[in-house]
PDB file of N, CA, C and O in Angstrom:
ATOM      1  N   MET A   1      10.671   4.649  20.993  1.00  0.00           N
ATOM      2  CA  MET A   1      10.840   4.040  19.679  1.00  0.00           C
ATOM      3  C   MET A   1      10.405   5.011  18.586  1.00  0.00           C
ATOM      4  O   MET A   1       9.576   5.894  18.805  1.00  0.00           O
ATOM      5  N   THR A   2      10.973   4.826  17.433  1.00  0.00           N
ATOM      6  CA  THR A   2      10.646   5.653  16.278  1.00  0.00           C
ATOM      7  C   THR A   2       9.634   4.926  15.407  1.00  0.00           C
ATOM      8  O   THR A   2       9.697   3.705  15.264  1.00  0.00           O
ATOM      9  N   ARG A   3       8.711   5.666  14.828  1.00  0.00           N
ATOM     10  CA  ARG A   3       7.727   5.078  13.914  1.00  0.00           C
ATOM     11  C   ARG A   3       8.244   5.160  12.488  1.00  0.00           C
ATOM     12  O   ARG A   3       8.834   6.157  12.073  1.00  0.00           O
ATOM     13  N   TYR A   4       8.008   4.084  11.750  1.00  0.00           N
ATOM     14  CA  TYR A   4       8.409   4.004  10.348  1.00  0.00           C
ATOM     15  C   TYR A   4       7.230   3.532   9.515  1.00  0.00           C
ATOM     16  O   TYR A   4       6.333   2.850  10.011  1.00  0.00           O
ATOM     17  N   MET A   5       7.245   3.903   8.246  1.00  0.00           N
ATOM     18  CA  MET A   5       6.250   3.393   7.308  1.00  0.00           C
ATOM     19  C   MET A   5       6.953   2.467   6.323  1.00  0.00           C
ATOM     20  O   MET A   5       7.900   2.866   5.645  1.00  0.00           O
ATOM     21  N   LEU A   6       6.480   1.231   6.253  1.00  0.00           N
ATOM     22  CA  LEU A   6       6.937   0.291   5.240  1.00  0.00           C
ATOM     23  C   LEU A   6       5.924   0.360   4.109  1.00  0.00           C
ATOM     24  O   LEU A   6       4.735   0.137   4.337  1.00  0.00           O
ATOM     25  N   SER A   7       6.361   0.660   2.912  1.00  0.00           N
ATOM     26  CA  SER A   7       5.420   0.836   1.804  1.00  0.00           C
ATOM     27  C   SER A   7       5.459  -0.353   0.855  1.00  0.00           C
ATOM     28  O   SER A   7       6.501  -0.971   0.638  1.00  0.00           O
ATOM     29  N   VAL A   8       4.293  -0.651   0.298  1.00  0.00           N
ATOM     30  CA  VAL A   8       4.131  -1.732  -0.672  1.00  0.00           C
ATOM     31  C   VAL A   8       3.749  -1.073  -1.991  1.00  0.00           C
ATOM     32  O   VAL A   8       2.709  -0.421  -2.088  1.00  0.00           O
ATOM     33  N   HIS A   9       4.584  -1.243  -2.994  1.00  0.00           N
ATOM     34  CA  HIS A   9       4.381  -0.567  -4.276  1.00  0.00           C
ATOM     35  C   HIS A   9       3.997  -1.551  -5.373  1.00  0.00           C
ATOM     36  O   HIS A   9       4.313  -2.738  -5.305  1.00  0.00           O
ATOM     37  N   SER A  10       3.316  -1.038  -6.372  1.00  0.00           N
ATOM     38  CA  SER A  10       3.065  -1.795  -7.599  1.00  0.00           C
ATOM     39  C   SER A  10       3.430  -0.895  -8.776  1.00  0.00           C
ATOM     40  O   SER A  10       3.356   0.330  -8.689  1.00  0.00           O
ATOM     41  N   VAL A  11       3.820  -1.525  -9.864  1.00  0.00           N
ATOM     42  CA  VAL A  11       4.209  -0.779 -11.057  1.00  0.00           C
ATOM     43  C   VAL A  11       3.225  -1.120 -12.167  1.00  0.00           C
ATOM     44  O   VAL A  11       3.109  -2.272 -12.585  1.00  0.00           O
ATOM     45  N   GLU A  12       2.522  -0.101 -12.633  1.00  0.00           N
ATOM     46  CA  GLU A  12       1.520  -0.272 -13.682  1.00  0.00           C
ATOM     47  C   GLU A  12       2.166  -0.810 -14.954  1.00  0.00           C
ATOM     48  O   GLU A  12       3.179  -0.285 -15.415  1.00  0.00           O
ATOM     49  N   GLY A  13       1.572  -1.857 -15.515  1.00  0.00           N
ATOM     50  CA  GLY A  13       2.056  -2.413 -16.769  1.00  0.00           C
ATOM     51  C   GLY A  13       3.270  -3.310 -16.635  1.00  0.00           C
ATOM     52  O   GLY A  13       3.759  -3.837 -17.634  1.00  0.00           O
ATOM     53  N   GLU A  14       3.765  -3.495 -15.420  1.00  0.00           N
ATOM     54  CA  GLU A  14       4.935  -4.354 -15.222  1.00  0.00           C
ATOM     55  C   GLU A  14       4.552  -5.806 -15.494  1.00  0.00           C
ATOM     56  O   GLU A  14       3.589  -6.327 -14.930  1.00  0.00           O
ATOM     57  N   VAL A  15       5.312  -6.439 -16.357  1.00  0.00           N
ATOM     58  CA  VAL A  15       5.043  -7.832 -16.701  1.00  0.00           C
ATOM     59  C   VAL A  15       5.781  -8.712 -15.702  1.00  0.00           C
ATOM     60  O   VAL A  15       7.000  -8.627 -15.555  1.00  0.00           O
ATOM     61  N   ARG A  16       5.025  -9.548 -15.028  1.00  0.00           N
ATOM     62  CA  ARG A  16       5.609 -10.480 -14.067  1.00  0.00           C
ATOM     63  C   ARG A  16       5.239 -11.896 -14.475  1.00  0.00           C
ATOM     64  O   ARG A  16       4.219 -12.134 -15.123  1.00  0.00           O
ATOM     65  N   GLU A  17       6.083 -12.814 -14.084  1.00  0.00           N
ATOM     66  CA  GLU A  17       5.757 -14.216 -14.327  1.00  0.00           C
ATOM     67  C   GLU A  17       4.568 -14.577 -13.447  1.00  0.00           C
ATOM     68  O   GLU A  17       4.537 -14.226 -12.267  1.00  0.00           O
ATOM     69  N   PRO A  18       3.592 -15.276 -14.016  1.00  0.00           N
ATOM     70  CA  PRO A  18       2.445 -15.662 -13.188  1.00  0.00           C
ATOM     71  C   PRO A  18       2.882 -16.618 -12.077  1.00  0.00           C
ATOM     72  O   PRO A  18       3.746 -17.471 -12.279  1.00  0.00           O
ATOM     73  N   MET A  19       2.277 -16.463 -10.918  1.00  0.00           N
ATOM     74  CA  MET A  19       2.586 -17.337  -9.789  1.00  0.00           C
ATOM     75  C   MET A  19       1.625 -18.513  -9.790  1.00  0.00           C
ATOM     76  O   MET A  19       0.439 -18.358 -10.080  1.00  0.00           O
ATOM     77  N   SER A  20       2.140 -19.679  -9.466  1.00  0.00           N
ATOM     78  CA  SER A  20       1.278 -20.851  -9.320  1.00  0.00           C
ATOM     79  C   SER A  20       0.442 -20.659  -8.056  1.00  0.00           C
ATOM     80  O   SER A  20       0.817 -19.874  -7.185  1.00  0.00           O
ATOM     81  N   PRO A  21      -0.677 -21.360  -7.944  1.00  0.00           N
ATOM     82  CA  PRO A  21      -1.470 -21.252  -6.710  1.00  0.00           C
ATOM     83  C   PRO A  21      -0.645 -21.593  -5.461  1.00  0.00           C
ATOM     84  O   PRO A  21      -0.836 -20.992  -4.403  1.00  0.00           O
ATOM     85  N   GLU A  22       0.265 -22.554  -5.591  1.00  0.00           N
ATOM     86  CA  GLU A  22       1.108 -22.932  -4.453  1.00  0.00           C
ATOM     87  C   GLU A  22       2.053 -21.793  -4.073  1.00  0.00           C
ATOM     88  O   GLU A  22       2.228 -21.489  -2.893  1.00  0.00           O
ATOM     89  N   ASP A  23       2.665 -21.162  -5.092  1.00  0.00           N
ATOM     90  CA  ASP A  23       3.560 -20.033  -4.823  1.00  0.00           C
ATOM     91  C   ASP A  23       2.799 -18.858  -4.214  1.00  0.00           C
ATOM     92  O   ASP A  23       3.299 -18.191  -3.308  1.00  0.00           O
ATOM     93  N   MET A  24       1.597 -18.611  -4.712  1.00  0.00           N
ATOM     94  CA  MET A  24       0.771 -17.526  -4.178  1.00  0.00           C
ATOM     95  C   MET A  24       0.432 -17.797  -2.713  1.00  0.00           C
ATOM     96  O   MET A  24       0.519 -16.901  -1.874  1.00  0.00           O
ATOM     97  N   GLN A  25       0.045 -19.036  -2.413  1.00  0.00           N
ATOM     98  CA  GLN A  25      -0.282 -19.384  -1.029  1.00  0.00           C
ATOM     99  C   GLN A  25       0.950 -19.243  -0.136  1.00  0.00           C
ATOM    100  O   GLN A  25       0.849 -18.752   0.989  1.00  0.00           O
ATOM    101  N   HIS A  26       2.109 -19.670  -0.632  1.00  0.00           N
ATOM    102  CA  HIS A  26       3.351 -19.538   0.137  1.00  0.00           C
ATOM    103  C   HIS A  26       3.661 -18.065   0.409  1.00  0.00           C
ATOM    104  O   HIS A  26       4.069 -17.705   1.514  1.00  0.00           O
ATOM    105  N   SER A  27       3.469 -17.227  -0.593  1.00  0.00           N
ATOM    106  CA  SER A  27       3.715 -15.794  -0.437  1.00  0.00           C
ATOM    107  C   SER A  27       2.814 -15.207   0.647  1.00  0.00           C
ATOM    108  O   SER A  27       3.284 -14.462   1.507  1.00  0.00           O
ATOM    109  N   TRP A  28       1.515 -15.539   0.611  1.00  0.00           N
ATOM    110  CA  TRP A  28       0.585 -15.030   1.625  1.00  0.00           C
ATOM    111  C   TRP A  28       0.938 -15.565   3.008  1.00  0.00           C
ATOM    112  O   TRP A  28       0.786 -14.858   4.004  1.00  0.00           O
ATOM    113  N   GLN A  29       1.413 -16.822   3.076  1.00  0.00           N
ATOM    114  CA  GLN A  29       1.835 -17.372   4.369  1.00  0.00           C
ATOM    115  C   GLN A  29       3.030 -16.600   4.921  1.00  0.00           C
ATOM    116  O   GLN A  29       3.083 -16.308   6.116  1.00  0.00           O
ATOM    117  N   GLN A  30       3.987 -16.271   4.057  1.00  0.00           N
ATOM    118  CA  GLN A  30       5.161 -15.515   4.487  1.00  0.00           C
ATOM    119  C   GLN A  30       4.761 -14.125   4.993  1.00  0.00           C
ATOM    120  O   GLN A  30       5.300 -13.644   5.990  1.00  0.00           O
ATOM    121  N   ILE A  31       3.822 -13.490   4.308  1.00  0.00           N
ATOM    122  CA  ILE A  31       3.327 -12.186   4.762  1.00  0.00           C
ATOM    123  C   ILE A  31       2.659 -12.335   6.127  1.00  0.00           C
ATOM    124  O   ILE A  31       2.863 -11.508   7.016  1.00  0.00           O
ATOM    125  N   GLY A  32       1.859 -13.391   6.290  1.00  0.00           N
ATOM    126  CA  GLY A  32       1.200 -13.647   7.574  1.00  0.00           C
ATOM    127  C   GLY A  32       2.197 -13.860   8.701  1.00  0.00           C
ATOM    128  O   GLY A  32       1.993 -13.381   9.816  1.00  0.00           O
ATOM    129  N   ILE A  33       3.286 -14.587   8.408  1.00  0.00           N
ATOM    130  CA  ILE A  33       4.332 -14.817   9.409  1.00  0.00           C
ATOM    131  C   ILE A  33       4.986 -13.493   9.800  1.00  0.00           C
ATOM    132  O   ILE A  33       5.201 -13.228  10.983  1.00  0.00           O
ATOM    133  N   LEU A  34       5.302 -12.662   8.802  1.00  0.00           N
ATOM    134  CA  LEU A  34       5.903 -11.355   9.077  1.00  0.00           C
ATOM    135  C   LEU A  34       4.976 -10.500   9.937  1.00  0.00           C
ATOM    136  O   LEU A  34       5.418  -9.898  10.916  1.00  0.00           O
ATOM    137  N   GLU A  35       3.686 -10.445   9.575  1.00  0.00           N
ATOM    138  CA  GLU A  35       2.731  -9.647  10.346  1.00  0.00           C
ATOM    139  C   GLU A  35       2.600 -10.169  11.774  1.00  0.00           C
ATOM    140  O   GLU A  35       2.551  -9.384  12.720  1.00  0.00           O
ATOM    141  N   ALA A  36       2.542 -11.495  11.933  1.00  0.00           N
ATOM    142  CA  ALA A  36       2.427 -12.082  13.273  1.00  0.00           C
ATOM    143  C   ALA A  36       3.655 -11.750  14.115  1.00  0.00           C
ATOM    144  O   ALA A  36       3.532 -11.451  15.303  1.00  0.00           O
ATOM    145  N   GLU A  37       4.839 -11.803  13.503  1.00  0.00           N
ATOM    146  CA  GLU A  37       6.069 -11.473  14.233  1.00  0.00           C
ATOM    147  C   GLU A  37       6.084 -10.003  14.645  1.00  0.00           C
ATOM    148  O   GLU A  37       6.463  -9.675  15.769  1.00  0.00           O
ATOM    149  N   MET A  38       5.671  -9.118  13.734  1.00  0.00           N
ATOM    150  CA  MET A  38       5.635  -7.691  14.078  1.00  0.00           C
ATOM    151  C   MET A  38       4.648  -7.436  15.210  1.00  0.00           C
ATOM    152  O   MET A  38       4.921  -6.631  16.100  1.00  0.00           O
ATOM    153  N   LYS A  39       3.496  -8.117  15.185  1.00  0.00           N
ATOM    154  CA  LYS A  39       2.488  -7.927  16.233  1.00  0.00           C
ATOM    155  C   LYS A  39       2.974  -8.486  17.567  1.00  0.00           C
ATOM    156  O   LYS A  39       2.781  -7.859  18.609  1.00  0.00           O
ATOM    157  N   SER A  40       3.608  -9.671  17.541  1.00  0.00           N
ATOM    158  CA  SER A  40       4.039 -10.297  18.797  1.00  0.00           C
ATOM    159  C   SER A  40       5.166  -9.522  19.479  1.00  0.00           C
ATOM    160  O   SER A  40       5.310  -9.595  20.699  1.00  0.00           O
ATOM    161  N   THR A  41       5.958  -8.790  18.717  1.00  0.00           N
ATOM    162  CA  THR A  41       7.057  -8.008  19.294  1.00  0.00           C
ATOM    163  C   THR A  41       6.642  -6.578  19.632  1.00  0.00           C
ATOM    164  O   THR A  41       7.433  -5.813  20.185  1.00  0.00           O
ATOM    165  N   GLY A  42       5.407  -6.218  19.302  1.00  0.00           N
ATOM    166  CA  GLY A  42       4.930  -4.865  19.575  1.00  0.00           C
ATOM    167  C   GLY A  42       5.342  -3.846  18.528  1.00  0.00           C
ATOM    168  O   GLY A  42       5.135  -2.648  18.715  1.00  0.00           O
ATOM    169  N   ALA A  43       5.925  -4.308  17.428  1.00  0.00           N
ATOM    170  CA  ALA A  43       6.368  -3.381  16.380  1.00  0.00           C
ATOM    171  C   ALA A  43       5.201  -2.898  15.525  1.00  0.00           C
ATOM    172  O   ALA A  43       5.180  -1.740  15.107  1.00  0.00           O
ATOM    173  N   TRP A  44       4.231  -3.771  15.260  1.00  0.00           N
ATOM    174  CA  TRP A  44       3.119  -3.448  14.356  1.00  0.00           C
ATOM    175  C   TRP A  44       2.164  -2.477  15.035  1.00  0.00           C
ATOM    176  O   TRP A  44       1.693  -2.740  16.142  1.00  0.00           O
ATOM    177  N   LEU A  45       1.875  -1.352  14.377  1.00  0.00           N
ATOM    178  CA  LEU A  45       0.877  -0.409  14.870  1.00  0.00           C
ATOM    179  C   LEU A  45      -0.406  -0.523  14.064  1.00  0.00           C
ATOM    180  O   LEU A  45      -1.479  -0.723  14.633  1.00  0.00           O
ATOM    181  N   PHE A  46      -0.309  -0.398  12.741  1.00  0.00           N
ATOM    182  CA  PHE A  46      -1.457  -0.606  11.864  1.00  0.00           C
ATOM    183  C   PHE A  46      -0.974  -0.704  10.428  1.00  0.00           C
ATOM    184  O   PHE A  46       0.176  -0.398  10.113  1.00  0.00           O
ATOM    185  N   SER A  47      -1.879  -1.138   9.571  1.00  0.00           N
ATOM    186  CA  SER A  47      -1.546  -1.261   8.151  1.00  0.00           C
ATOM    187  C   SER A  47      -2.794  -0.967   7.335  1.00  0.00           C
ATOM    188  O   SER A  47      -3.900  -0.908   7.871  1.00  0.00           O
ATOM    189  N   GLY A  48      -2.605  -0.786   6.046  1.00  0.00           N
ATOM    190  CA  GLY A  48      -3.741  -0.521   5.175  1.00  0.00           C
ATOM    191  C   GLY A  48      -3.429  -0.851   3.733  1.00  0.00           C
ATOM    192  O   GLY A  48      -2.272  -0.870   3.312  1.00  0.00           O
ATOM    193  N   ARG A  49      -4.486  -1.110   2.986  1.00  0.00           N
ATOM    194  CA  ARG A  49      -4.381  -1.365   1.557  1.00  0.00           C
ATOM    195  C   ARG A  49      -5.120  -0.247   0.846  1.00  0.00           C
ATOM    196  O   ARG A  49      -6.182   0.188   1.292  1.00  0.00           O
ATOM    197  N   LEU A  50      -4.561   0.215  -0.253  1.00  0.00           N
ATOM    198  CA  LEU A  50      -5.180   1.292  -1.020  1.00  0.00           C
ATOM    199  C   LEU A  50      -5.815   0.741  -2.288  1.00  0.00           C
ATOM    200  O   LEU A  50      -5.390  -0.288  -2.813  1.00  0.00           O
ATOM    201  N   HIS A  51      -6.830   1.433  -2.771  1.00  0.00           N
ATOM    202  CA  HIS A  51      -7.464   1.057  -4.031  1.00  0.00           C
ATOM    203  C   HIS A  51      -6.564   1.430  -5.200  1.00  0.00           C
ATOM    204  O   HIS A  51      -5.597   2.175  -5.041  1.00  0.00           O
ATOM    205  N   GLU A  52      -6.889   0.910  -6.363  1.00  0.00           N
ATOM    206  CA  GLU A  52      -6.129   1.217  -7.574  1.00  0.00           C
ATOM    207  C   GLU A  52      -6.214   2.714  -7.869  1.00  0.00           C
ATOM    208  O   GLU A  52      -7.223   3.343  -7.550  1.00  0.00           O
ATOM    209  N   PRO A  53      -5.169   3.299  -8.473  1.00  0.00           N
ATOM    210  CA  PRO A  53      -5.130   4.757  -8.680  1.00  0.00           C
ATOM    211  C   PRO A  53      -6.261   5.301  -9.543  1.00  0.00           C
ATOM    212  O   PRO A  53      -6.662   6.452  -9.370  1.00  0.00           O
ATOM    213  N   GLU A  54      -6.783   4.504 -10.464  1.00  0.00           N
ATOM    214  CA  GLU A  54      -7.858   5.029 -11.317  1.00  0.00           C
ATOM    215  C   GLU A  54      -9.156   5.254 -10.550  1.00  0.00           C
ATOM    216  O   GLU A  54     -10.073   5.888 -11.072  1.00  0.00           O
ATOM    217  N   THR A  55      -9.251   4.746  -9.318  1.00  0.00           N
ATOM    218  CA  THR A  55     -10.447   4.979  -8.501  1.00  0.00           C
ATOM    219  C   THR A  55     -10.297   6.201  -7.598  1.00  0.00           C
ATOM    220  O   THR A  55     -11.209   6.527  -6.838  1.00  0.00           O
ATOM    221  N   ALA A  56      -9.153   6.875  -7.678  1.00  0.00           N
ATOM    222  CA  ALA A  56      -8.853   7.992  -6.775  1.00  0.00           C
ATOM    223  C   ALA A  56      -9.674   9.239  -7.098  1.00  0.00           C
ATOM    224  O   ALA A  56     -10.107   9.449  -8.231  1.00  0.00           O
ATOM    225  N   THR A  57      -9.871  10.048  -6.077  1.00  0.00           N
ATOM    226  CA  THR A  57     -10.420  11.388  -6.231  1.00  0.00           C
ATOM    227  C   THR A  57      -9.485  12.341  -5.501  1.00  0.00           C
ATOM    228  O   THR A  57      -9.197  12.152  -4.319  1.00  0.00           O
ATOM    229  N   VAL A  58      -9.020  13.350  -6.195  1.00  0.00           N
ATOM    230  CA  VAL A  58      -8.138  14.354  -5.601  1.00  0.00           C
ATOM    231  C   VAL A  58      -9.014  15.460  -5.024  1.00  0.00           C
ATOM    232  O   VAL A  58      -9.902  15.970  -5.706  1.00  0.00           O
ATOM    233  N   VAL A  59      -8.767  15.832  -3.767  1.00  0.00           N
ATOM    234  CA  VAL A  59      -9.516  16.900  -3.103  1.00  0.00           C
ATOM    235  C   VAL A  59      -8.543  18.041  -2.829  1.00  0.00           C
ATOM    236  O   VAL A  59      -7.501  17.847  -2.204  1.00  0.00           O
ATOM    237  N   ARG A  60      -8.900  19.245  -3.309  1.00  0.00           N
ATOM    238  CA  ARG A  60      -8.060  20.435  -3.124  1.00  0.00           C
ATOM    239  C   ARG A  60      -8.923  21.570  -2.590  1.00  0.00           C
ATOM    240  O   ARG A  60     -10.138  21.601  -2.787  1.00  0.00           O
ATOM    241  N   VAL A  61      -8.266  22.494  -1.914  1.00  0.00           N
ATOM    242  CA  VAL A  61      -8.936  23.725  -1.492  1.00  0.00           C
ATOM    243  C   VAL A  61      -8.253  24.868  -2.225  1.00  0.00           C
ATOM    244  O   VAL A  61      -7.040  25.046  -2.120  1.00  0.00           O
ATOM    245  N   ALA A  62      -9.042  25.646  -2.973  1.00  0.00           N
ATOM    246  CA  ALA A  62      -8.516  26.800  -3.714  1.00  0.00           C
ATOM    247  C   ALA A  62      -9.454  27.977  -3.493  1.00  0.00           C
ATOM    248  O   ALA A  62     -10.654  27.883  -3.749  1.00  0.00           O
ATOM    249  N   ASN A  63      -8.901  29.080  -3.018  1.00  0.00           N
ATOM    250  CA  ASN A  63      -9.689  30.288  -2.747  1.00  0.00           C
ATOM    251  C   ASN A  63     -10.880  29.996  -1.838  1.00  0.00           C
ATOM    252  O   ASN A  63     -11.967  30.543  -2.022  1.00  0.00           O
ATOM    253  N   GLY A  64     -10.658  29.127  -0.858  1.00  0.00           N
ATOM    254  CA  GLY A  64     -11.708  28.803   0.093  1.00  0.00           C
ATOM    255  C   GLY A  64     -12.741  27.820  -0.418  1.00  0.00           C
ATOM    256  O   GLY A  64     -13.673  27.485   0.314  1.00  0.00           O
ATOM    257  N   GLU A  65     -12.611  27.346  -1.645  1.00  0.00           N
ATOM    258  CA  GLU A  65     -13.558  26.385  -2.208  1.00  0.00           C
ATOM    259  C   GLU A  65     -12.924  25.004  -2.272  1.00  0.00           C
ATOM    260  O   GLU A  65     -11.729  24.865  -2.531  1.00  0.00           O
ATOM    261  N   ILE A  66     -13.742  23.985  -2.031  1.00  0.00           N
ATOM    262  CA  ILE A  66     -13.280  22.606  -2.136  1.00  0.00           C
ATOM    263  C   ILE A  66     -13.511  22.135  -3.564  1.00  0.00           C
ATOM    264  O   ILE A  66     -14.630  22.187  -4.076  1.00  0.00           O
ATOM    265  N   LEU A  67     -12.436  21.674  -4.201  1.00  0.00           N
ATOM    266  CA  LEU A  67     -12.506  21.175  -5.572  1.00  0.00           C
ATOM    267  C   LEU A  67     -12.157  19.697  -5.583  1.00  0.00           C
ATOM    268  O   LEU A  67     -11.208  19.277  -4.921  1.00  0.00           O
ATOM    269  N   THR A  68     -12.916  18.905  -6.330  1.00  0.00           N
ATOM    270  CA  THR A  68     -12.606  17.480  -6.464  1.00  0.00           C
ATOM    271  C   THR A  68     -12.382  17.150  -7.932  1.00  0.00           C
ATOM    272  O   THR A  68     -13.054  17.680  -8.817  1.00  0.00           O
ATOM    273  N   THR A  69     -11.423  16.263  -8.170  1.00  0.00           N
ATOM    274  CA  THR A  69     -11.103  15.815  -9.521  1.00  0.00           C
ATOM    275  C   THR A  69     -10.969  14.305  -9.496  1.00  0.00           C
ATOM    276  O   THR A  69     -10.247  13.760  -8.661  1.00  0.00           O
ATOM    277  N   ASP A  70     -11.656  13.626 -10.401  1.00  0.00           N
ATOM    278  CA  ASP A  70     -11.522  12.175 -10.489  1.00  0.00           C
ATOM    279  C   ASP A  70     -10.189  11.815 -11.114  1.00  0.00           C
ATOM    280  O   ASP A  70      -9.711  12.487 -12.027  1.00  0.00           O
ATOM    281  N   GLY A  71      -9.598  10.746 -10.610  1.00  0.00           N
ATOM    282  CA  GLY A  71      -8.339  10.258 -11.159  1.00  0.00           C
ATOM    283  C   GLY A  71      -7.187  10.500 -10.210  1.00  0.00           C
ATOM    284  O   GLY A  71      -7.331  11.222  -9.224  1.00  0.00           O
ATOM    285  N   PRO A  72      -6.044   9.901 -10.501  1.00  0.00           N
ATOM    286  CA  PRO A  72      -4.887  10.035  -9.615  1.00  0.00           C
ATOM    287  C   PRO A  72      -4.341  11.457  -9.581  1.00  0.00           C
ATOM    288  O   PRO A  72      -4.553  12.235 -10.511  1.00  0.00           O
ATOM    289  N   PHE A  73      -3.639  11.788  -8.507  1.00  0.00           N
ATOM    290  CA  PHE A  73      -3.040  13.112  -8.331  1.00  0.00           C
ATOM    291  C   PHE A  73      -1.969  13.373  -9.375  1.00  0.00           C
ATOM    292  O   PHE A  73      -1.878  14.471  -9.923  1.00  0.00           O
ATOM    293  N   ALA A  74      -1.164  12.366  -9.645  1.00  0.00           N
ATOM    294  CA  ALA A  74      -0.062  12.523 -10.605  1.00  0.00           C
ATOM    295  C   ALA A  74      -0.033  11.326 -11.548  1.00  0.00           C
ATOM    296  O   ALA A  74      -0.353  10.205 -11.151  1.00  0.00           O
ATOM    297  N   GLU A  75       0.345  11.565 -12.773  1.00  0.00           N
ATOM    298  CA  GLU A  75       0.522  10.472 -13.723  1.00  0.00           C
ATOM    299  C   GLU A  75       1.845   9.795 -13.401  1.00  0.00           C
ATOM    300  O   GLU A  75       2.907  10.406 -13.520  1.00  0.00           O
ATOM    301  N   ALA A  76       1.783   8.554 -13.001  1.00  0.00           N
ATOM    302  CA  ALA A  76       2.990   7.814 -12.645  1.00  0.00           C
ATOM    303  C   ALA A  76       2.760   6.333 -12.892  1.00  0.00           C
ATOM    304  O   ALA A  76       1.625   5.857 -12.850  1.00  0.00           O
ATOM    305  N   ARG A  77       3.823   5.617 -13.146  1.00  0.00           N
ATOM    306  CA  ARG A  77       3.714   4.172 -13.345  1.00  0.00           C
ATOM    307  C   ARG A  77       3.709   3.434 -12.014  1.00  0.00           C
ATOM    308  O   ARG A  77       3.076   2.386 -11.885  1.00  0.00           O
ATOM    309  N   GLU A  78       4.407   3.973 -11.029  1.00  0.00           N
ATOM    310  CA  GLU A  78       4.516   3.305  -9.736  1.00  0.00           C
ATOM    311  C   GLU A  78       3.501   3.902  -8.776  1.00  0.00           C
ATOM    312  O   GLU A  78       3.343   5.120  -8.694  1.00  0.00           O
ATOM    313  N   HIS A  79       2.811   3.020  -8.046  1.00  0.00           N
ATOM    314  CA  HIS A  79       1.759   3.471  -7.144  1.00  0.00           C
ATOM    315  C   HIS A  79       1.888   2.780  -5.797  1.00  0.00           C
ATOM    316  O   HIS A  79       2.301   1.623  -5.713  1.00  0.00           O
ATOM    317  N   LEU A  80       1.532   3.500  -4.753  1.00  0.00           N
ATOM    318  CA  LEU A  80       1.489   2.935  -3.415  1.00  0.00           C
ATOM    319  C   LEU A  80       0.250   2.061  -3.315  1.00  0.00           C
ATOM    320  O   LEU A  80      -0.868   2.530  -3.529  1.00  0.00           O
ATOM    321  N   GLY A  81       0.450   0.793  -2.992  1.00  0.00           N
ATOM    322  CA  GLY A  81      -0.669  -0.140  -2.902  1.00  0.00           C
ATOM    323  C   GLY A  81      -1.066  -0.462  -1.475  1.00  0.00           C
ATOM    324  O   GLY A  81      -2.192  -0.887  -1.217  1.00  0.00           O
ATOM    325  N   GLY A  82      -0.138  -0.258  -0.545  1.00  0.00           N
ATOM    326  CA  GLY A  82      -0.420  -0.553   0.850  1.00  0.00           C
ATOM    327  C   GLY A  82       0.724  -0.080   1.719  1.00  0.00           C
ATOM    328  O   GLY A  82       1.741   0.407   1.225  1.00  0.00           O
ATOM    329  N   PHE A  83       0.545  -0.231   3.029  1.00  0.00           N
ATOM    330  CA  PHE A  83       1.574   0.250   3.950  1.00  0.00           C
ATOM    331  C   PHE A  83       1.437  -0.419   5.307  1.00  0.00           C
ATOM    332  O   PHE A  83       0.379  -0.942   5.656  1.00  0.00           O
ATOM    333  N   TYR A  84       2.511  -0.392   6.056  1.00  0.00           N
ATOM    334  CA  TYR A  84       2.547  -0.785   7.463  1.00  0.00           C
ATOM    335  C   TYR A  84       3.153   0.381   8.235  1.00  0.00           C
ATOM    336  O   TYR A  84       4.114   0.997   7.774  1.00  0.00           O
ATOM    337  N   ILE A  85       2.605   0.685   9.392  1.00  0.00           N
ATOM    338  CA  ILE A  85       3.220   1.637  10.311  1.00  0.00           C
ATOM    339  C   ILE A  85       3.738   0.806  11.486  1.00  0.00           C
ATOM    340  O   ILE A  85       2.980   0.085  12.136  1.00  0.00           O
ATOM    341  N   ILE A  86       5.053   0.921  11.748  1.00  0.00           N
ATOM    342  CA  ILE A  86       5.675   0.101  12.781  1.00  0.00           C
ATOM    343  C   ILE A  86       6.496   0.960  13.741  1.00  0.00           C
ATOM    344  O   ILE A  86       6.890   2.080  13.414  1.00  0.00           O
ATOM    345  N   ASN A  87       6.740   0.420  14.918  1.00  0.00           N
ATOM    346  CA  ASN A  87       7.690   0.974  15.885  1.00  0.00           C
ATOM    347  C   ASN A  87       8.973   0.177  15.775  1.00  0.00           C
ATOM    348  O   ASN A  87       8.932  -1.052  15.732  1.00  0.00           O
ATOM    349  N   ALA A  88      10.105   0.848  15.730  1.00  0.00           N
ATOM    350  CA  ALA A  88      11.386   0.124  15.686  1.00  0.00           C
ATOM    351  C   ALA A  88      12.456   0.958  16.359  1.00  0.00           C
ATOM    352  O   ALA A  88      13.610   0.537  16.434  1.00  0.00           O
TER     353      ALA A  88
END
């Protein structure tokens, strides 16, 4: 089987209609159903959630020295918020 990454993105400043508590609960239930199905079929390998980009620290090596910079690597509106690694 081949491994794939399913990515979950968010867009900074994107205006969305607020979800009712019932809609939010339904959404989380649907995600739970999807995760359970992936696990029961052996497709799910692992997943993760990432922190907001403003909490990031960029780590680079330059001339043999480790340099760290607070903040995101690139200025962008769209950010990776989470991921799933699956077999398919």
